[in-house]
VOGU-689234 format. One record per residue: residue in three letters; x, y, z of N, C-alpha, C, O, CB in turn. Coordinates in pm, whole numbers, plus 32768, in hexadecimal, padded with zeros to 4 digits. Atoms other than C-alpha are relative to their C-alpha. Glycine has a CB too. Layout:
% VOGU-689234
ALAXYZXYZXYZXYZXYZ ...
//
This chain:
% VOGU-689234
MET800C808F801FA1C69D3F147880887FCA7FD280C780047F797F937FE77F94 ASN7F858041802BA2F49C5B145A7FE37F6C7FE97F767F3C8008807280148069 VAL8016808B8027A3239AF413E67FE17FA780797F967F46806C807A7FCA7FB6 PHE801880537F8AA3259A68154A7F70801180337F307FAF805980648023806E ARG80897FEB7FD4A1DC9B0A15A97F9D7FC17F9D7F3B7F847FC67FE38096800F PHE805A803C8063A13B9A9E14627FFE7F68800E7F947F2B8007802C80287F72 ALA7FF980917FEDA1B6993814987FB57FD8807F7F727F71808280937FD18008 GLY8049801C7F85A12E994715FB7F6A80067FEC7F207FAF801C80288062806C ASP80907FF4801C9FDA99BF15857FCD7F8A7FAE7F617F567FC87FE280847FB6 MET802B806D80579FCC98B3147A7FFC7F7A80497F9F7F2C8036805C7FF67F88 THR8002807E7FB5A02B979415637F8F800180677F537F99808380887FE98046 HIS80727FF47FA59F2B9816165E7F7E7FE37FB77F287F9B7FE87FFB808C803F LEU8077801780519E26981B154C7FF47F6D7FD87F867F357FD9800280597F83 ILE8000808E80249E8A96BC14DC7FD37FAA80757F877F4A8063808B7FD47FD1 SER8028804E7F8A9E63963A16417F68800380127F2B7F9E803380468036807E ILE80917FF37FF39CFF96BF164C7FB87FB27F927F547F707FAC7FD680957FFD LEU803D804980709CAD963114F480087F6980157FAA7F217FF4804480257F7C VAL7FF2808F7FE39D3494DC155E7F997FD580677F5C7F6B805A808F7FE18032 LEU806180237F999C5894E016947F7180037FC97F207FAC7FE9800C80608076 LEU80857FF9803E9B25954D15CD7FEA7F8A7FA27F7C7F537F9C7FEF80847FB3 LEU8009807580589B70943A14CF7FDF7F8480517F897F35802B80837FED7FB2 LYS801880747FAA9B7C933915E57F6E7FFE802E7F2C7F968029805E80028079 ILE80877FFA7FC89A3293B0167A7F967FEC7F957F387F9D7FA87FEA80858047 TYR806A80048064996B93DE153B80087F857FA57FA17F547F768005807C7FAB ALA7FF28076805899F892BB14707FE07F7F804A7FA17F258012808D7FF97FC7 THR8014807C7FB499EF91B515827F878008805E7F5E7FA48098807C7FE08051 LYS806F7FE87FA198CE924E164C80267FCF808C7FD77F9380D47F7E7FB77FCF SER7FCD802C7F7E99A5920E177C80608069803880AB80A77FED80467F767FF4 CYS7FA17FA87FBD9A6192E0187A804F7FB1806880867FEA80C67FB880788044 SER7FB680567FA59AFF91B8192A8093802B800680D280407F9F7FF47F6C7FD4 GLY7F767FD77FEE9C51921819BA801580958002808680C3801680537FC67F95 VAL7FF77F6E80009C05938D19A87FC9803580847F5F800B80B07FB2803D7F87 SER802A7FC67F809BED94571AE97FA480777FEB7FCC80DC7FB2807B802A8052 LEU805D7F9080049AB995331AFE803480728058802180E780387F737FD5802E LYS7FCC7F9B7FA49B6395E71C21806780597FB7806580D37FC580417FBD807C THR7F9D7FB3804C9C85964F1B407FBD80577F977FE480CA7F8480657FA27FBD GLN80457FB380679B9896BE1A2C7FB68077803B7FB180E27FFE7F9F7FA87FB3 GLU80437F907FBC9AD297951B218066806A802A804A80E180227FB27FCE807B LEU7F987FA07FDC9C1598331B9B8030804E7F86804680C77F8E80777FB88042 TYR7FD67FBA807A9C7E98831A357F9580637FD17FB680CF7FA0801E7F9B7F91 ALA806B7FA280239B2A992019F2800A807E80577FF980ED80257F757FBE8011 ALA7FEF7F8E7FA59B6199FC1B25807B80527FD9807980CD7FE2800C7FD08093 VAL7F857FBC802B9CC19A4F1AA87FE280617F8E800780D67F93806B7F9A7FD5 PHE80187FAE80779C489AD119587F9B8070801B7FAB80DF7FE97FCE7FA97F8D LEU80637F997FE09B1A9B8B19E1803E80708053801D80E5803F7F8A7FC2804C ALA7FBF7F9B7FAD9BF49C3D1AE38069804F7FB1807980C77FC680417FBD807A ARG7F937FBF80489D129C8A19F37FCE805E7F94800C80C67F7A805A7F987FC3 TYR802D7FB380739C459D1218D57F8B805C80207F2E806B7FD07FD97FA27F90 LEU80647F9C7FDB9B709E0E19908008807B7FA67FA980C87F9C8012802A8092 ASP7FEC7F8D80599BFF9F0D189C7FD17FE57F717FEE80337F17809180277FFF LEU8023802B80879B679E5917727FBB806C7FAF7FDA80807F397FA77F868007 PHE804D7F9C804A9A789F7017158028809080227FE980EF7FF37F6D7FED801C SER7FD57F787FDC9B34A09717AB808780257FC2809D809A7FA18008800C8097 ASP7F7B7FE380379C9AA076172680167FAD7F8280307F347F8A806E7FE38069 PHE7FEA8046807E9CBDA01C15B7809480067FDC80CD80727FD37FAA803C7F8F ILE7F73800880259E1B9FA61559800E7FDB7F6D8055801E7F21804A7F998058 SER7FFF802B808C9DE79EEB14127F8F7F9D7FEB7F577F68804B808A7FC27FD9 VAL8067806380209CEF9E0C1360802D7F7680307FDD7F2980667FE37FFE7F66 TYR7FC880827FD49DD39CE113A87FEF7FF080967FC17F8780C680967FF57FDA ASN800980057F6E9DDE9D34151C7F717FEB802F7F577F98808680388080803D THR808D800C7FDA9C659D5E15377FC87F777FDC7F7F7F3A802A7FAD806C7FBB LEU80308083802C9C219C21147080317F91805C7FE37F388080802E7FE57F70 MET7FCA80667FA89D089B50154C7FBD800380887FA37F9A80C280978011800F LYS80457FF47F7F9C649BD516887F767FBF7FF97F4E7F7580537FF380958028 LEU8086803A80109B0B9B77160480057F697FF27FB17F2180287FBB803D7F86 VAL7FF1809180139B849A1E159B801B7FBB80847FDD7F5580A280737FE27F9D PHE7FDD80407F829C1C99D016EE7F8C800380647F747FA180AA807A8043803C ILE80747FF87FA69AEE9A4B17B27F927FA27FD17F5C7F5580217FCB80918007 GLY806D8051803599F199A316CD801B7F6B80087FC27F1E802C7FE580257F71 SER7FE1808E7FFE9AA6985616B780037FC9808E7FD57F5980A580877FE77FBD SER7FFC80307F749AE1983C182F7F747FF180397F587F918080805280608057 LEU808B800A7FD09973988118797FB77F8D7FBC7F657F4A7FFA7FB480857FE7 ALA803F806E804A99089789176A80287F79803A7FD67F1E8045802680067F6B ILE7FCF807E7FC799E0967718027FBD7FE680877F927F7680A3809980038010 VAL804180107F7D995596B419607F6E7FDC7FEE7F3A7F868034800C80828053 TRP808F801E801897F196B418D77FEE7F707FD57F947F2B80057FC6805F7F95 CYS800B808B80309828956A182080127F9C80727FC77F3B807D80687FE47F92 MET7FE3805E7F9598BB94C019507F948000806C7F7E7F9C80AF80878020803E ARG80697FF77F9A97A3953A1A317F747FE27FCA7F227FA880128002808A803C MET808A8000802F96719543194F7FE37FA27F8B7F707F767F7C7FDD80897FD8 HIS801B80558075969C947018137FCE7F78802E80107F36807E80807FF17FA7 PRO803C807C7FCD95BA933F184280557F847FEF80477F25803D7F7F7FEA7FBC VAL7FAB8075801796BD924B17B6808A8013803E80BB7FBC8086800F7FE47F6A VAL7F777FE77FD4980D92EA1806800C7FF98098806C7FBF80CB803080887FCF ARG7FF47FF87F6E97C6932519777FFE7F778044802E7F6980B47F9180558038 ARG800280867FC6978C91B019B2808B7FC4800E80A17F6D80627FAA7FA47FAC SER7F7980397FFF98FC9169196E805F804B805E80D48027806A803980017F74 TYR7FAD7FB07FA7997C926B1A68802A7FAF807B7FD67F7380BD7FB68080802C ASN7FC9804D7F909A6091CB1B707FF3804F80838056807F80BA80937FDD7FE6 LYS80197FAE7F8999C192781C9B80467FC9807A8077801680CD7F6B8009801B ASP7FC2803D7F8A9A4C91801D9880978016800580D3801280707FE37F6B8004 LEU7F707FE980059BB191C41D24802280958002808F80BC802C803B7FC07F84 ASP7FE97F7080099B8D933C1CF07FCE8045807E7F68808A807C7FBA803B7F82 THR802E7FD07F7D9B75939E1E5E8055807280388046809780AC7FFE7F8E8063 PHE7FAA7F927FD39C7994B51E717FA8807780287F4F809F7FDD806580297F90 ARG80537F917FCE9BE795D41F40803180847FC1807880D2800080068008809C HIS7FCE7F8F804E9C2296DD1E397FD080878031801180ED80177FDA7FEF7F72 TYR80327F7F7FCF9B5097E81EE1805B8038806C806980B280777F707FF18036 PHE7F9E7FD17F9E9C4C97F91FFF807A803A7FB980B3809E7FE4802B7F8C805F LEU7F907FD180509D5D98211EFB7FE3808C7FC8803880E57FCE801E7F9E7F8E ALA80277F7F803A9CA1993F1E527FFB806D806B802480DE80537F787FF47FBB LEU80097F9F7F929C6199EA1FA1808C802A802E80A680A080427FB17FC58076 ALA7F777FE27FD59DCF99D22009804680597F9B808E80B67FBF804F7F7E8015 VAL7FC27FB2806A9E3E9A5C1EBB7FC9808E7FFD801380ED7FE37FEB7FBB7F78 PHE803C7F7A7FFE9D4A9B801ED3803980538072805480CA80617F667FF6800C VAL7FC37FBA7F8F9DD29BDC202A808F80297FDC80BA80987FFD7FFF7FA6807E LEU7F777FE0802C9F329BCC1F98800080777FA1805780CF7FAA80417F877FBC ALA800A7F90805F9EC79CB71E7F7FE480848048801580ED801E7F937FE47F99 LEU801B7F877FB29E429DAF1F80807D80328047808E80AA805C7F927FE58066 LEU7F887FDC7FB69F8E9DA72036807680207FA780C680797FC580257F90805D VAL7F8C7FF08059A0849D8D1F157FCD80207F737F967FCA7F2F805A7F7F7FFF HIS802E7FD48084A0379E551DDA805B80727FD280AF80A1801E7F6A802D8003 GLU7FAC7F958036A0D49F5C1CFC7FC180898013800880EC8028801C7FE77F6C LYS80487F837FE69FC8A06A1D217F7D7FDF80467F3B7F7D80247FE6804E7F7B PHE807B801C7FB49EA5A07F1E137F89803E7FB87F5280A57FE2800B80368091 THR80787FDA80499D8FA0A21D147FAC7F827FEA7FE07F127FF0802380457F77 PHE805B807280129C609FC51CD280327FA47F9280397F2A7FA57F7280317FDE GLN7FD7805180729CDE9F501B8180857FBA801980977F477FF2800B80577F83 GLU7F7D803B7FE59E459F141BF67FF97F91806980427F2F80618062806C802E ILE801280697F9B9DD49E4D1D277FCD7F807FBE7FFE7F137FDA7F9D802E8070 PHE8037807680439D089D651C4A80627FC87F9880617F507F7C7F7B80227FBD TRP7F988032805A9E279D521B4F80627FA9804E80857F3C8023804A80767FBA ALA7FA4804D7FAC9F129CE01C647FBE7F7D802E7FFE7F14802F802B8052807B PHE804A80787FD89E069BED1CDF80007F997F8F80157F227FA87F6F80238026 SER8005805D80729DEB9B551B8180887FC17FE680907F4C7FC27FD080487F82 ILE7F79803480169F659B2F1B6480237F97806980567F2C8049806780728002 TYR7FE680607F949F879A861CB77FAC7F827FF07FDD7F1280027FE480418088 LEU805B8073800C9E5999A91C7880287FA67F8D80217F2B7F987F7180307FED GLU7FD7805280729ED499391B23807A7FAA802280897F3B7FEF801F80597F87 ALA7F8780497FDBA01E98CE1BC07FE17F7B8044802D7F1B803980578055805B VAL802180797FB39F6D97CB1C997F817FBA7FD07F597F5580097FF080248092 ALA807F8037802F9E2F97841BD1800C7F707FCE7FA97F267FCF7FC880567F91 ILE7FED808680369EC596461B3F80067F96806F7FFD7F1F805280807FFA7FAC LEU7FF1805F7F929EEA95A51C997F907F9880087FAE7F2180118007804A8082 PRO806980677FFC9D9194FC1CA1800A7F9C7F8E7FEE7F267FA07F7780417FFD GLN7FF1805980739DD1946F1B4580727F9C801580637F267FF8801A80517F80 LEU7F8E80597FE99F2693E21BA37FE17F9A806D80087F268062807B80518027 VAL8026805C7F959E9A934B1CE37FA17F957FCB7FAF7F1F7FED7FBE804C8075 LEU805E8060803A9D7D92A81C22804A7F997FAA802C7F227FB17F9680487FAD LEU7FB6805B80569E7092141B2480547F9E805180617F29802C805A804E7FA0 GLN7FB080597FAB9F4D91881C377FA77F9780447FCF7F248055804D8050806A ARG805B805E7FBF9E2190EA1CE27FCC7F977F9D7FB97F237FC17F8B804A803E SER8037805F80649D9F904E1BA1806C7FA67FC5804C7F3B7F927FBB804D7F90 GLY7F92805280359EF78FCC1B378010800F7F6B8064805D7F3E7FE97F6F8022 ASN7FF77FF980939EC38F9919C17FC780837FCC7F6280B57FFF7FB67F897FC0 VAL802B7F81803B9EA090D218ED7FE67FE97F6D803F7FBB7F25806B80708016 ASP801D8015808E9DF190C5179C804C80677FAC807780CF7FDF7F67800A7FE5 ASN7FAA7FAF80589EA3915F16717FD680927FF9802A80EB800480007FC67F76 LEU802E7F7780109DC992941647801180518080803880C6807A7F6F80027FD5 THR7FED7FB87F819DD192F117B98094801D801680B9808980437FC77FAE8075 GLY7F717FEC7FF39F4A92BF17BD803380707FA7808480C27FD180497F807FE0 GLN7FD77F98805D9F75939B168B7FCC8089802D801280ED801E7FCD7FE17F73 TYR80387F827FCB9E9294A51724805C803A806B808080B080647F717FE9803A VAL7FAA7FD17F949F6A94BE185D808B80257FCA80C780877FF7800C7F94806F PHE7F7D7FE3803AA0AB94B2178D800180887FBB805B80D97FD480277F937F9B PHE80057F7F8047A04695D716AD7FE880738061801880E2804C7F937FFD7F95 LEU80177F997F9B9FCB969717DE808380248045809E809980607F977FD08067 GLY7F7D7FE77FC5A123966F187A805E80447F9F80AB809C7FC6803C7F80802F ALA7FAA7FC38066A1D296C817337FE080947FEF803980E67FD97FF07FB67F79 TYR802A7F738009A109980B172480468052806B807580C1804F7F66800D800F ARG7FC17FB67F94A195987318748097800E7FE980D1807780087FE57FBA8086 VAL7F717FF9801EA2FC9821180A801C806D7F9A807B80BA7FA980347F797FCD PHE7FED7F998066A2D898FD16D47FEB808C803A802D80EC80127FA07FE97F8B TYR80197F7C7FC4A24C9A1817A98074802C8059809080A480627F7E7FFD8052 ILE7F897FDD7FB3A37B9A0A1890806C80357FA180AE80997FC080367F848050 LEU7FA17FCF8064A4589A2E175B7FD7808A7FCC802C80DF7FB180097F9C7F8B ASN80347F7E802AA3799B5016F08026806C8065805080DA803F7F687FFA7FEF TRP7FDE7F9D7F99A3B19C00183E8095801D800380BE808F80167FD37FD08089 ILE7F6F7FEC8004A52A9BC9182A8025805A7F8A807680B67F97804A7F777FF5 TYR7FE77FB08078A52B9C5816CA7FD780928017802180EE7FF37FB37FC67F88 ARG80317F777FE9A45C9D861734805580498067806780C3805E7F6D7FFD802E TYR7FAC7FC27F99A5399DC41864807D803E7FC180A980A97FEB80287F97806A PHE7F857FD0803FA6689DEF17817FE780607F8C804380A47F5F80517F8C7FCF THR801B7FAB8074A5B89EAA16687FA58077801E7F9F80D67FD07FC27FAD7F93 GLU80597F917FDCA4BC9F8E171B8039804A807A8060800C80DD7F717FCC801F GLN7FBF7FB07F99A53AA0AA17F27FB47FFD80867FF3800080F0800C80907FD1 HIS804E7FF57F84A41CA0AB18EE7FAF7F81801F7F487F8880627FA380767FF7 PHE8048807C7FE2A3B19F3E18FA801D7FD7809180907FC380B680297F8F7F9D GLY7FEB80207F73A3779EE91A697F927FAD803E7F747FBC80B4800E807D804D ARG806A80567FCCA2639DE71A8D803C7F8D805080357F1980277FA77FCA7F8D TRP7FBA80667FB1A3209D2F1BA07F9F7F9880387FC57F25804C804D80418071 ILE8064805F7FCDA1DE9C901C267FE97F907F9B7FE57F1B7FBF7F7A80478020 ALA80168062806AA1A39BE31AD8807A7FA47FF280697F2B7FDD7FE380467F7B CYS7F8680508011A30E9B6D1AC3800C7F97806F80247F228053807C805A7FFF ILE7FF3805C7F8FA3179AD21C207F927F977FFC7FAD7F2080127FFB804D8086 SER8070805F8006A1BD9A331BFA80147F9D7F8E7FF17F287F9B7F7B804A7FEF GLY7FE780598071A22299A61AA880677F968021805A7F237FF6802E80507F89 LEU7F9A80617FD6A35499001B3F7FC47F97805D7FE37F218053807580478045 VAL8044805D7FA5A27D98661C527FA97F9F7FB17FAA7F267FC97FAB804D8068 GLN805880548051A18497E61B5380507F9B7FAF80287F277FA57FAB80577FA3 SER7FAD805B804FA29697511A7880397F90805880447F1E802C8072804C7FBC ALA7FCA80647FA4A329969F1BA87F987F94801E7FBB7F1F8030802E80428082 LEU806A80627FE5A1D795F81BE67FF27F9B7F8F7FC67F2A7FA47F7A80488017 TYR800A80598074A1E595631A8880797FA37FF280757F467FA27FF080527F82 ALA7F8180478015A34794D81AB07FEE7F68800A80207F1F7FB48068802D8067 ASP801480907FEDA2DA93821B337FB07FC57F8B7FD27F5A7F587FB67FE68085 PHE805280308070A1CF935E1A2580537FF77F80804C7F947F377F87805C7FE9 PHE7FAD80008078A2C593BE191280617F8A800080797F4E7F98804D80837FF4 TYR7FA1806F7FF7A3BB92B8198D7FBE7F7E7FD57FF47F367F8180367FF38090 TYR8045807D8023A2BF919A19777FC680047F737FBA7F9C7F327F917FE48065 TYR80307FF3808AA2329223183080717FDE7F9F805C7F997F3C7FCC80907FE5 PHE7F8C801B8056A3909217179780237F6C800380427F317F9B807B8055802D ILE7FE0808F7FF4A3CE90B7181D7F9E7FAD7FAF7FC67F507F697FFD7FD58095 SER8065804C804BA28690391789801380137F6A80037FB57F1C7F72802B802A TRP7FE87FE6808EA2D290E1163C807C7FB57FCF807B7F7A7F63801080977FE7 LYS7F8480438025A434905516357FED7F6A7FF280257F2C7F98806C801D8067 ASN801680918000A3BB8EF216807F877FD77FAE7F657F617FA47FF07FCF808D ASN8079801C804DA2868F1315A37F9B7FB280537F607F50802580227FB37F80 ALA805A80437FA3A1B58EB016CF7F93805F802F7F9D80D8801D804E7FC88077 LYS806D7FAF7FCAA0748F271770803180518077807B801E80CB7F897FA88028 LEU7FD57FA97F93A0A6904D185A7FC27FD280837F497FC0808E7FDA80937FE3 GLN802C80267F7BA0938FE619C780488056806680C28069805E80197F6B801A LEU7FC57FB27F95A0CC90BE1AF87FFF7FAF80817FA07F65809B7FB580868012 PRO7FFE804B7F82A13690301C497F97803680607F7C80AE8062808B80078041 ALA80687FD67FA1A02A90391D56803E8054806E7FF8808280C87FB67F86803C 
//
């Protein structure tokens, strides 16, 4: 554990708490992509297959449970909650995420570090996380205006990835056998997807104006 990974975990956790706050406090999921949330649920379920077989630490196990439980709770609320689901922007959230998941799974079968069941699904989760934000970004661009909580959710989600890139750089120079090149490349791709959002987020913050993304 280093300061960059801890900061990444905390900003990731904050992003989830912000989204849960939006959903439970306002009883609304307007501006939130169900497609992205379903992809994140698949990411955590695929990545943490070792939850009950490989114990690393109490912190590690707790974070895995939090990410799995919160992602499933968000999907359930958006699909099943009698009030929250009414605010879901179904007409704007039309990204065909199942094609994305299928393409990523094929990539994981072809490009991986070890040909084992657990490693294939680990690679799948890494690739999928890199592009899982796409439906959310497309929805925000289609809707134009972005409410404060949704904007903060996406911002902290992007910040988490930036801290994790710093974590990998740190580990590369301090650990003799660190070689998770799949995670490094996927993290760079994911960060690049956030670049446009970060630009408009900074502009809105600088001008003290409501966040708006170009269509």
